N, C-alpha and C positions, 0 to 999 in steps of 0.2 A: 856495372855491378848488378848481379842478379838479385831479384827480390826474394826475401825469405818466404817460406811457404806458410808460416803461421799467420792466421788471420788475427788482426789486432786493431785496437783503437788507441791512438797516442794523443794525449793532451799536451798542450804547450801554452805558454803565456809570455807576455812581454813585461819586463820590470818597469815599474813606475807608470804603467798605463792600465786602464780597466778593459783590456782586450784579451780574450782567450781564444784558443783555436783547437781544432781536433783534426786528425788525419786518420782515416779508416781504410784498411785493405781487407777485402772479403773474398779472396780467391777461392779457397776450399768451400766456403759457405755458399758462394754463388754457383759453383760447379755442382754442389749437392742438389740445388734447386733445379738446375738445367737437366741433370741426368734423369729426373723424374718426369719431365715434360718435354715435348717436342715443339718448343716455341719457335716461330719464325725469328730470324736474326734481328729484325727491327724491334720486335717486342721484347726479346731477351735483353737487348742493349738498354732499353729504357727501364726494364725491371731491375737490371743490375744497378743502374743509377739510383733508383728508388731504394734498393737495399742498402747501398752505400750511405744514402742520406739518413736512413733509419738507424744505421749503425752509429753515425755521427751523433745522432740525437739521443742515443742510449745513455750517454753520460749525464743527461739532464734528469734521469730517473734516480731520485735520491731515496726511493722507497721500493719495496718489493711490489712488482707489478709489470704491466706491459704497455708499450707504446705502439700504435698502429698508424701507418700512413696509407691513405687510399687516394687514388686518382680515378674519379668517375667521369666517363666520357659518353656522349650520346651516340657515337658511331659504332662500327663493328667491333672495335676494341673497347669494351664497356668498363673494364675494371683492371687496375693495377694495384696490388696491395702488398705491403711489406710490414713485418712485425718484428719487434725486439723485446726481450725481457730486460730487467735490471741487471741480469748476469751476461748480457750480450749474446743471448741465444736468438738466432735469426731464422725466419722462414718467409716465403713470398709466393705469390700466385698471380697469374693474369687470366682474365676471362675475355674470350673473343669468339667471333663467329668463325668456326673452323672452315666452313664452306666458302666464306667470303672474307678472308683476312685482308685488311687494308695494306697497301704497299708501304705506307709510312704512318706514324702515329702523329695526329694533329691535335694540339692542345687548344681546342675551341669549344666554347659553350659547356665546359666541364666544371668540376668542383674538386678541390683538394680538401680532404677530411683528415683531421688529426684527432685520434682518440687515445686518452690516457686512462688506464684501468688499474688503480692500485688494488692490491689484495685486501687492504683495509682502508675504507674511505670512499669518497664519492667519485664516480666516473665523470670525466670531463671530455667534451667533444667540441672542437672548433671547425668551422666550415667557411671556405671562401670560394668565390667564383674564379675560374681561370679561363682566359680567352686567347692566350698566345704563349709563345715561349717554349719552355721545357721544364723538367723536374726542378732544376735549380732556381729558375725564375719564379715558378709557382711557390716554392718554399720561401723565397725572399719576400714575395708579396704577402704570404701568410704572416710572417714575423712583423712586417711593416703594419699590417692591418690589425693583428690580434695581440701581438706581444709588445709592440712599441719599442722593440730592441733592434738596432741596426745589426743585421745578420747577412752574411754572404756565403754562398755555396759554389763550389767547383766540383763537378762530378764527371766520372768517365767510366766506360765499360766497353769491353770487347767480347769476343766469343767465349772466354773462360775466366775472366777476372774483372773486378770492379773496384773502384777506389773513390774517395771523396775527401775534400778539404772544406772546413767550415771556419769562419771567423765570426766573432760576436763581440759587440761592444756592450759591456755590462754597466749598470748604473753605478755612479761613483759619488760619494759624499764630499770628495775632496776636489779642489781646483786642480785641473790637469795642467801640469807643467809643459807637456808636449801636446799642444792643441791640434797639431797636424798629424798625430800618430795614426788615427783611424784611416784617413785618406791615404797616407803613405803606405801603411801596411796592407790595406785592401788593394791598392794599385800594384804593389809587388806581387801579391797573390794572383792577380789577373794576368800576369806574365807566364803562369804555369801552362805547359802544353799537356794535352790529354795523355800522350805517351809517357811523359815524365811522371804524371800522377800515378799511372798504372805500374811503371817499371822501376822507379827509383826507391831506394830505401828511405824511410822517413827522415832520418838524420841527414842524409845526403840532399834530399829535396829541401828541407828547411834551411840547410846551409846555403844552397843555391839561391833561395828566395831572400833569406834574412841574415846573411853573414855580417851585415853592418848594424844589426839590431841586437839589443840585449835580450836574448831569448832564453826561457827556462823550460826544460823538458820535465814532464811529470811521469810517474810510473805508467807503463802501458797496461791495457786491460785486454784479455783474450776475448775473441769473438768466435762463434761456432754456429753451425746449423743445428737446430733442434726443433722438432715439431711438438706441439702441445697435445696432440691427439693421444688417446689411450683407451683401452677397453673399459676401465671404470668410468671415465668421463662420458663415453658413448652410452654406457649402461644407465647412467644418471639421466641423460637426455631421453633415452627410450622410456624410462620410467615416467617421465613427465607426460608422455603421450597417453598413458593409462593402459590397463590390461586389455580392455575391449578392442582398442585400436590396434594393439600389437597382435592380438589373436586374429584379427581380420587380415593383417599383413601376412601372418604366417599361413593362413588358409589360402591366400592368393599365391604366395611363393615362399616356400620354406627352404632353407633358413633365411632370416632377415640378413641381407648382405649390405655392408656399408664400406665404402672406400674413402679414405681421407683425401680431400681435394688437394691439400698441400703436399703431403709426402707419399701419397698413393698406397699407404698401408691398408690392407684389407682386413675387415673384421666380419665375423658371422655370429649370429645369435639364434640358437635353436629353440624349440619349444621348452626344453628343460631349462635353458638359460633364462627365458622370459618368465617361466614359473618361479625361478629363483629370485627374480626381481620383486616378486609380490609374495613374500613368505606368509603374509596374513591369510592368503587364500588357502594355504595348506593346513590351517588350524581347524578347519571344519570337516 
């Protein structure tokens, strides 16, 4: 069965157990990232896995805001970053030494950083060390250390698509009738093959894994690529630099040119644009 083209996040749960799951497919969103950058294959694969993980976690945003996952490493590949909004709007980027790209990405002496930024309220950031494994292992360690919630991830990406499966055991105030449910459901998920995660429709995959379980599907949510850059946002950032600094930049090279690292959109600000940022100067 061919996978539908729509990027989506599908939530599911198991009756009578405090276990929830998510499956994300981000084919179009992933391709939108890759067409803007010429990442080596080993970097794009891991970036796809990180995007899939971020999409899985977008369901945890119960408020307007953004969630960002970063993997910071000390080698030539210094940063992998993926972001999502509460509306499932995704973007991602990798930073690496173009002249000396490593042939593989090694998760040693690095850090996983999770940042949650609500539009209203306090920003939260959690950081853990990572010394081995992959994106899935790093995230599982994060939840073990920071959230105290048993959480498992299965992630896969190839040249033009990415997908992920997440299971999480939620706190429960009731005595569990099925005490082996978490071990059993996690073990069944561990049988999924990367190709199955990428290629099978969600319902087909869940049937293969859990046809003997009482599983409940919840409404799917759409995912898409969208960058948060805009001319007004950049204008606000430039305004923070002050008129004198901008005048110096214009004297050195006019107009001021800015290219978004994420989407490669190009913006230019002329002398007239800069003057317009400081209308109080025109009152004299």
